[in-house]
FIVEXBA-945535 format. One record per residue (C-alpha): x, y, z; chain. Coordinates in Angstrom, 3 decimals. Layout:
BEGIN
+----------+----------+----------+---+
:       xx :       yy :       zz : c :
+----------+----------+----------+---+
:        X :        Y :        Z : A :
...
+----------+----------+----------+---+
//
This chain:
BEGIN
+----------+----------+----------+---+
:       xx :       yy :       zz : c :
+----------+----------+----------+---+
:   86.592 :   89.851 :   41.322 : A :
:   83.877 :   92.037 :   43.517 : A :
:   80.487 :   91.345 :   42.967 : A :
:   78.821 :   93.897 :   44.926 : A :
:   77.341 :   97.828 :   44.248 : A :
:   76.192 :  100.450 :   46.720 : A :
:   72.929 :   99.307 :   44.435 : A :
:   73.023 :   95.746 :   45.133 : A :
:   73.941 :   96.491 :   49.135 : A :
:   70.791 :   98.280 :   49.079 : A :
:   68.447 :   96.185 :   47.789 : A :
:   69.764 :   93.404 :   50.536 : A :
:   66.596 :   93.049 :   53.192 : A :
:   66.680 :   89.256 :   53.206 : A :
:   69.053 :   87.391 :   55.904 : A :
:   71.749 :   85.941 :   54.949 : A :
:   75.940 :   86.620 :   53.381 : A :
:   76.408 :   88.343 :   50.676 : A :
:   80.233 :   87.612 :   48.915 : A :
:   82.234 :   90.942 :   47.673 : A :
:   85.418 :   88.749 :   46.729 : A :
:   88.829 :   88.396 :   47.830 : A :
:   87.357 :   87.195 :   51.448 : A :
:   85.123 :   90.213 :   51.804 : A :
:   81.138 :   89.304 :   53.173 : A :
:   78.626 :   91.310 :   54.215 : A :
:   75.852 :   90.190 :   56.244 : A :
:   72.578 :   91.022 :   56.694 : A :
:   71.047 :   89.512 :   60.289 : A :
:   67.331 :   89.137 :   61.355 : A :
:   66.488 :   92.398 :   61.408 : A :
:   68.102 :   93.728 :   57.994 : A :
:   70.917 :   95.265 :   59.917 : A :
:   73.694 :   95.165 :   57.738 : A :
:   77.999 :   94.504 :   59.037 : A :
:   80.910 :   94.287 :   57.034 : A :
:   83.633 :   90.939 :   57.995 : A :
:   86.714 :   89.694 :   56.405 : A :
:   87.245 :   86.180 :   56.352 : A :
:   91.115 :   84.592 :   55.472 : A :
:   93.352 :   81.968 :   55.932 : A :
:   96.314 :   82.718 :   58.064 : A :
:   98.403 :   79.122 :   59.032 : A :
:   96.076 :   77.344 :   57.786 : A :
:   93.457 :   78.880 :   60.069 : A :
:   90.345 :   79.834 :   58.757 : A :
:   89.298 :   83.363 :   60.784 : A :
:   86.872 :   85.963 :   60.471 : A :
:   87.610 :   89.388 :   61.857 : A :
:   84.358 :   92.157 :   61.659 : A :
:   85.125 :   95.722 :   59.589 : A :
:   82.216 :   97.532 :   61.229 : A :
:   78.556 :   98.186 :   59.906 : A :
:   76.882 :   99.848 :   56.567 : A :
:   76.674 :  102.391 :   55.784 : A :
:   79.198 :  103.623 :   58.794 : A :
:   81.471 :  101.699 :   56.864 : A :
:   80.615 :  102.120 :   52.833 : A :
:   81.630 :   99.425 :   50.367 : A :
:   84.765 :  101.603 :   49.046 : A :
:   86.174 :  101.908 :   53.140 : A :
:   85.255 :   97.777 :   53.388 : A :
:   87.453 :   97.283 :   50.209 : A :
:   90.438 :   99.604 :   51.755 : A :
:   90.092 :   97.685 :   55.548 : A :
:   90.756 :   94.493 :   53.374 : A :
:   93.289 :   95.513 :   51.113 : A :
:   95.279 :   96.912 :   54.753 : A :
:   94.694 :   93.466 :   55.578 : A :
:   96.029 :   91.883 :   53.389 : A :
:   99.005 :   93.700 :   53.461 : A :
:   99.074 :   92.496 :   57.428 : A :
:   97.984 :   88.916 :   56.134 : A :
:  101.370 :   88.830 :   53.537 : A :
:  103.682 :   89.997 :   56.161 : A :
:  102.820 :   87.388 :   58.667 : A :
:  100.499 :   89.289 :   60.770 : A :
:   97.114 :   88.874 :   62.476 : A :
:   94.971 :   91.561 :   61.463 : A :
:   92.692 :   90.588 :   64.575 : A :
:   94.990 :   89.904 :   67.333 : A :
:   95.941 :   93.437 :   65.982 : A :
:   92.762 :   94.578 :   66.174 : A :
:   92.275 :   93.381 :   70.043 : A :
:   95.539 :   94.612 :   70.626 : A :
:   94.787 :   98.366 :   69.554 : A :
:   90.983 :   97.743 :   70.955 : A :
:   92.988 :   96.586 :   74.907 : A :
:   95.333 :   99.739 :   74.409 : A :
:   92.693 :  102.295 :   73.484 : A :
:   90.815 :  100.715 :   76.962 : A :
:   93.307 :  100.957 :   78.840 : A :
:   94.212 :  104.355 :   78.389 : A :
:   90.958 :  105.171 :   79.747 : A :
:   91.533 :  103.056 :   83.125 : A :
:   92.793 :  105.012 :   85.917 : A :
:   95.363 :  103.873 :   88.623 : A :
:   92.296 :  104.544 :   91.572 : A :
:   90.517 :  101.830 :   89.687 : A :
:   93.149 :   99.043 :   88.741 : A :
:   95.092 :   99.584 :   92.419 : A :
:   91.520 :   98.623 :   94.047 : A :
:   90.926 :   95.809 :   91.564 : A :
:   93.971 :   94.700 :   92.687 : A :
:   93.059 :   94.851 :   96.209 : A :
:   90.008 :   93.145 :   95.499 : A :
:   92.190 :   90.369 :   93.759 : A :
:   94.888 :   90.013 :   96.352 : A :
:   93.378 :   90.710 :   99.631 : A :
:   92.776 :   86.616 :   99.772 : A :
:   96.287 :   85.804 :  100.213 : A :
:   96.246 :   88.428 :  102.890 : A :
:   96.596 :   87.563 :  106.889 : A :
:   93.622 :   89.522 :  107.935 : A :
:   91.230 :   93.145 :  107.272 : A :
:   93.963 :   94.965 :  109.043 : A :
:   96.361 :   94.127 :  105.931 : A :
:   93.869 :   95.121 :  103.375 : A :
:   93.020 :   98.302 :  105.289 : A :
:   96.353 :   99.499 :  105.343 : A :
:   96.935 :   98.987 :  101.581 : A :
:   94.065 :  100.805 :  100.382 : A :
:   95.001 :  103.807 :  103.567 : A :
:   98.500 :  104.350 :  102.475 : A :
:   97.521 :  104.576 :   98.428 : A :
:   94.298 :  106.366 :   99.491 : A :
:   96.654 :  108.863 :  101.518 : A :
:   99.603 :  109.147 :   99.580 : A :
:   99.246 :  108.031 :   95.891 : A :
:   95.940 :  108.480 :   94.705 : A :
:   95.585 :  112.501 :   95.749 : A :
:   98.895 :  112.413 :   92.407 : A :
:   97.810 :  109.738 :   90.729 : A :
:   94.827 :  108.505 :   91.036 : A :
:   92.801 :  109.729 :   88.693 : A :
:   95.606 :  109.595 :   85.794 : A :
:   95.223 :  106.735 :   82.925 : A :
:   97.945 :  104.129 :   83.398 : A :
:   99.819 :  105.045 :   80.687 : A :
:  100.485 :  108.550 :   81.642 : A :
:  101.825 :  107.262 :   85.013 : A :
:  105.818 :  107.688 :   85.281 : A :
:  108.365 :  108.020 :   87.385 : A :
:  108.046 :  111.581 :   88.067 : A :
:  104.639 :  111.142 :   89.367 : A :
:  106.775 :  107.819 :   92.297 : A :
:  108.935 :  110.347 :   92.790 : A :
:  106.477 :  113.577 :   93.775 : A :
:  104.304 :  110.495 :   95.674 : A :
:  107.663 :  109.686 :   97.679 : A :
:  109.934 :  112.963 :   97.942 : A :
:  107.594 :  114.416 :  100.915 : A :
:  108.015 :  110.927 :  102.490 : A :
:  111.105 :  109.429 :  101.889 : A :
:  113.281 :  110.948 :  104.413 : A :
:  110.675 :  111.125 :  107.352 : A :
:  108.263 :  109.052 :  107.317 : A :
:  110.888 :  106.232 :  105.491 : A :
:  109.284 :  103.346 :  106.161 : A :
:  105.908 :  103.892 :  105.004 : A :
:  107.311 :  105.611 :  102.369 : A :
:  109.261 :  102.329 :  101.484 : A :
:  105.700 :  100.263 :  101.953 : A :
:  103.684 :  103.185 :   99.611 : A :
:  106.658 :  102.551 :   96.597 : A :
:  106.943 :   98.247 :   97.155 : A :
:  102.860 :   98.281 :   97.005 : A :
:  103.171 :  100.899 :   94.203 : A :
:  105.568 :   98.366 :   92.258 : A :
:  103.832 :   95.503 :   92.889 : A :
:  100.120 :   97.075 :   90.948 : A :
:  102.403 :   98.087 :   88.308 : A :
:  104.058 :   94.481 :   87.663 : A :
:  100.216 :   93.593 :   87.771 : A :
:   99.204 :   96.305 :   85.242 : A :
:  102.668 :   95.294 :   82.905 : A :
:  101.765 :   91.913 :   83.152 : A :
:   97.719 :   92.658 :   82.231 : A :
:   99.367 :   94.469 :   79.263 : A :
:   97.512 :   97.582 :   80.917 : A :
:  100.358 :   99.284 :   80.514 : A :
:  103.706 :   98.876 :   79.019 : A :
:  107.376 :   98.422 :   81.345 : A :
:  109.870 :   99.268 :   82.938 : A :
:  107.745 :   99.319 :   85.959 : A :
:  107.794 :  103.059 :   87.425 : A :
:  108.095 :  102.175 :   90.990 : A :
:  110.836 :   99.837 :   90.685 : A :
:  113.539 :  100.365 :   93.124 : A :
:  116.830 :   98.933 :   91.594 : A :
:  118.420 :  101.052 :   88.561 : A :
:  115.606 :  103.272 :   88.745 : A :
:  114.305 :  105.265 :   91.855 : A :
:  117.373 :  104.569 :   93.835 : A :
:  119.501 :  106.837 :   91.501 : A :
:  116.517 :  109.442 :   91.970 : A :
:  116.468 :  109.140 :   96.044 : A :
:  119.002 :  109.179 :   98.436 : A :
:  120.262 :  106.250 :  100.509 : A :
:  118.305 :  106.221 :  103.855 : A :
:  120.274 :  103.429 :  105.432 : A :
:  123.099 :  105.619 :  105.736 : A :
:  121.918 :  107.554 :  107.788 : A :
:  118.801 :  105.693 :  109.439 : A :
:  119.361 :  103.828 :  112.488 : A :
:  117.330 :  100.905 :  112.034 : A :
:  114.357 :  100.986 :  114.895 : A :
:  113.146 :   97.547 :  116.597 : A :
:  109.974 :   96.972 :  118.382 : A :
:  110.512 :   98.057 :  122.066 : A :
:  111.401 :   94.293 :  124.196 : A :
:  111.362 :   94.067 :  127.749 : A :
:  114.872 :   92.244 :  128.911 : A :
:  113.582 :   89.231 :  129.547 : A :
:  115.302 :   88.888 :  133.269 : A :
:  111.976 :   90.717 :  134.189 : A :
:  109.553 :   88.484 :  132.346 : A :
:  108.957 :   85.585 :  135.725 : A :
:  107.682 :   88.707 :  137.815 : A :
:  105.689 :   89.953 :  134.753 : A :
:  103.893 :   86.049 :  134.412 : A :
:  103.398 :   86.481 :  138.116 : A :
:  101.250 :   89.746 :  137.773 : A :
:   99.374 :   88.616 :  134.535 : A :
:   98.575 :   85.343 :  136.350 : A :
:   96.901 :   87.576 :  139.049 : A :
:   94.842 :   89.600 :  136.444 : A :
:   92.657 :   86.204 :  135.608 : A :
:   90.850 :   88.700 :  131.998 : A :
:   91.060 :   87.131 :  128.808 : A :
:   93.584 :   89.665 :  127.779 : A :
:   95.921 :   88.625 :  130.457 : A :
:   95.860 :   85.275 :  129.562 : A :
:   96.281 :   86.218 :  126.153 : A :
:   99.219 :   87.913 :  126.621 : A :
:  100.628 :   84.680 :  128.931 : A :
:  100.289 :   82.451 :  125.807 : A :
:  101.681 :   84.801 :  123.435 : A :
:  105.199 :   84.826 :  126.373 : A :
:  104.892 :   81.422 :  126.576 : A :
:  104.509 :   80.466 :  122.654 : A :
:  106.577 :   83.003 :  121.715 : A :
:  104.254 :   83.947 :  118.961 : A :
:  103.383 :   86.584 :  117.251 : A :
:   99.795 :   89.007 :  117.811 : A :
:   97.443 :   88.102 :  115.337 : A :
:   98.677 :   84.111 :  115.450 : A :
:   97.295 :   84.674 :  118.979 : A :
:   94.363 :   86.489 :  119.172 : A :
:   93.227 :   84.475 :  115.980 : A :
:   93.689 :   81.152 :  117.198 : A :
:   90.654 :   78.983 :  117.422 : A :
:   90.321 :   75.462 :  119.316 : A :
:   90.280 :   73.671 :  116.138 : A :
:   93.813 :   74.546 :  115.940 : A :
:   94.616 :   72.978 :  119.437 : A :
:   95.378 :   70.105 :  120.326 : A :
:   95.820 :   69.942 :  124.321 : A :
:   96.498 :   66.060 :  124.569 : A :
:   99.042 :   65.822 :  121.959 : A :
:  100.464 :   69.947 :  123.449 : A :
:  100.399 :   71.203 :  119.573 : A :
:   98.983 :   74.328 :  118.226 : A :
:   98.706 :   73.896 :  114.451 : A :
:   98.548 :   77.021 :  112.670 : A :
:   96.765 :   77.204 :  109.323 : A :
:   99.933 :   78.692 :  106.663 : A :
:   96.873 :   81.455 :  106.301 : A :
:   97.218 :   82.914 :  109.568 : A :
:  100.890 :   82.771 :  109.454 : A :
:  103.430 :   85.276 :  108.560 : A :
:  105.184 :   82.860 :  105.498 : A :
:  101.940 :   81.388 :  104.611 : A :
:  103.566 :   77.959 :  105.614 : A :
:  101.432 :   75.638 :  108.331 : A :
:  103.313 :   76.144 :  111.962 : A :
:  102.962 :   73.769 :  114.108 : A :
:  103.836 :   75.252 :  117.812 : A :
:  105.208 :   72.751 :  120.888 : A :
:  102.509 :   73.911 :  123.759 : A :
:  104.822 :   74.267 :  127.079 : A :
:  102.762 :   74.282 :  130.563 : A :
:  102.340 :   77.416 :  130.687 : A :
:   99.869 :   77.369 :  127.210 : A :
:   98.099 :   74.508 :  128.368 : A :
:   97.467 :   75.859 :  132.246 : A :
:   96.155 :   79.064 :  129.913 : A :
:   94.181 :   76.920 :  127.548 : A :
:   93.069 :   74.688 :  130.446 : A :
:   91.334 :   78.004 :  132.528 : A :
:   89.686 :   79.159 :  129.136 : A :
:   88.158 :   76.096 :  127.972 : A :
:   86.418 :   76.112 :  131.059 : A :
:   84.009 :   78.736 :  129.966 : A :
:   84.661 :   78.891 :  126.537 : A :
:   82.782 :   77.071 :  124.433 : A :
:   82.530 :   79.540 :  121.317 : A :
:   85.018 :   78.659 :  118.216 : A :
:   88.014 :   81.612 :  119.156 : A :
:   90.189 :   81.430 :  121.842 : A :
:   90.426 :   84.432 :  123.149 : A :
:   87.233 :   85.965 :  123.002 : A :
:   85.989 :   89.694 :  122.894 : A :
:   83.601 :   91.588 :  125.372 : A :
:   80.814 :   90.852 :  122.752 : A :
:   81.550 :   87.452 :  122.749 : A :
:   81.466 :   86.858 :  118.721 : A :
:   84.622 :   87.058 :  117.881 : A :
:   88.033 :   87.567 :  118.904 : A :
:   89.768 :   90.184 :  121.038 : A :
:   91.288 :   92.616 :  118.704 : A :
:   95.253 :   93.415 :  118.414 : A :
:   95.156 :   96.377 :  120.925 : A :
:   94.298 :   94.278 :  123.409 : A :
:   96.963 :   93.295 :  125.137 : A :
:   98.993 :   96.498 :  124.086 : A :
:   96.409 :   98.430 :  126.374 : A :
:   96.298 :   96.060 :  128.804 : A :
:  100.332 :   96.601 :  129.516 : A :
:   99.469 :  100.906 :  129.101 : A :
:   96.970 :  100.482 :  131.763 : A :
:   98.209 :   98.057 :  134.558 : A :
:  102.294 :   97.792 :  133.915 : A :
:  103.119 :  101.330 :  132.782 : A :
:  106.584 :  101.416 :  133.274 : A :
:  106.841 :   97.946 :  131.569 : A :
:  104.936 :   99.060 :  128.712 : A :
:  107.738 :  101.812 :  128.062 : A :
:  109.692 :   99.166 :  127.520 : A :
:  108.101 :   96.569 :  125.538 : A :
:  104.766 :   96.449 :  123.107 : A :
:  103.606 :   92.411 :  122.665 : A :
:  105.649 :   91.807 :  119.585 : A :
:  108.759 :   92.270 :  121.789 : A :
:  108.489 :   89.672 :  123.876 : A :
:  109.550 :   87.206 :  121.257 : A :
:  112.799 :   89.034 :  120.414 : A :
:  113.166 :   88.760 :  124.945 : A :
:  113.190 :   85.158 :  124.388 : A :
:  115.432 :   85.143 :  121.729 : A :
:  117.507 :   86.893 :  123.557 : A :
:  117.301 :   84.511 :  126.447 : A :
:  117.940 :   81.373 :  124.188 : A :
:  120.731 :   83.017 :  122.961 : A :
:  122.551 :   83.887 :  126.108 : A :
:  121.796 :   80.812 :  128.540 : A :
:  121.971 :   77.834 :  125.927 : A :
:  123.537 :   76.689 :  123.630 : A :
:  119.833 :   75.636 :  121.734 : A :
:  120.221 :   75.224 :  117.584 : A :
:  120.227 :   79.019 :  116.024 : A :
:  118.287 :   77.436 :  113.223 : A :
:  115.582 :   75.281 :  115.953 : A :
:  114.898 :   78.678 :  117.922 : A :
:  114.566 :   80.645 :  114.193 : A :
:  111.387 :   78.184 :  114.286 : A :
:  110.569 :   78.532 :  117.460 : A :
:  110.095 :   82.058 :  116.293 : A :
:  108.412 :   80.864 :  113.395 : A :
:  111.065 :   83.006 :  110.356 : A :
:  111.646 :   81.643 :  107.453 : A :
:  115.073 :   80.559 :  106.461 : A :
:  116.239 :   83.506 :  103.836 : A :
:  119.439 :   81.007 :  102.593 : A :
:  117.680 :   79.212 :   99.369 : A :
:  120.283 :   76.192 :   98.958 : A :
:  120.034 :   75.587 :  102.859 : A :
:  116.282 :   76.100 :  102.713 : A :
:  116.464 :   72.955 :  100.263 : A :
:  118.171 :   70.440 :  102.387 : A :
:  116.893 :   71.479 :  105.771 : A :
:  113.310 :   70.835 :  105.323 : A :
:  112.461 :   69.417 :  108.904 : A :
:  110.737 :   71.460 :  111.385 : A :
:  112.933 :   70.313 :  114.490 : A :
:  109.604 :   69.796 :  116.167 : A :
:  111.575 :   67.899 :  119.334 : A :
:  114.455 :   70.178 :  119.473 : A :
:  111.493 :   72.732 :  119.619 : A :
:  109.498 :   71.553 :  122.018 : A :
:  112.602 :   70.768 :  124.422 : A :
:  113.506 :   74.748 :  124.206 : A :
:  109.237 :   76.241 :  125.126 : A :
:  109.574 :   73.543 :  128.445 : A :
:  112.782 :   75.270 :  129.314 : A :
:  111.405 :   78.657 :  128.683 : A :
:  108.420 :   77.596 :  130.573 : A :
:  111.386 :   76.483 :  133.335 : A :
:  112.388 :   79.892 :  133.010 : A :
:  109.163 :   82.161 :  133.350 : A :
:  107.564 :   80.212 :  136.235 : A :
:  110.534 :   79.834 :  138.848 : A :
+----------+----------+----------+---+
//
């Protein structure tokens, strides 16, 4: 039964709710503004949905909206949820790729190892993706756009192209999970881009970091001892521990237990996001004892202004400027390969223990489930043998 008329509605000035019938209601607020709402029951729950303001939505319009909503309810659908979905879809149609990528980086950078990684994300997206899809709404982006981004660099800068694709895929998966866009993921490789881009792995030789023959390391360690500067101490420590550059330069005294000869690197600073205990051999301890006499700051390897640690380029520049012939053969990260070659060619160490010395994760999920020990004692023995070799 319909109770309201246009004449009655025009006469309502007091705050209150005026019922038309079949759940349709007119609300008048304290400022005499009038708006429509529909009250209904679904699955035993009472719900109320706004239908718009009067007189923009007339009495006739409100009744028509009520009939449409009732049909949805009859079919078991919730008109309020459908309305929310439509509003979200309309909102998403205005969100651009650049906006959502910036939101993604801001959300996830807390889990990344360092500021450089965040900068790399921003740079690759700004250089390759944003010029093509940056201003496009998410629902307008398709696989053709991704190909347009990747094709110019897929053959010539394949490693960069792969990183761009992986980052795009993660961002679009994030968008799909938040219902900002519908699947499938336009940057997915399997069953998608693999049919549109050439298989570079079949024609490209994998390039590894340059690494020095381990036979040349004792002489290098001896020369590094003579320099007595922060970057030479850092490089000596890196070689002695077989650690990664970022792990070394960001090392703090809180992570060091000199009494028990252990360096415990917290999970956020590790590539695999797992805490890692490094056995400290005599060469590593020698470096720490020397620096400790002149350093009371949090970071072990301080930069020139003594406010933060050295950059990830300091050790590289040390090699380039002081050992140009060696620099032609290696970079700091390459000493990890030197350590691995030494371990495999000269000893019958457990391969798993050697991999753990390098903080490599076990990719075999079955083995990983059962082999949970970090083999610290075995690694301690390996690193001390490494020390004997370095100072022979």
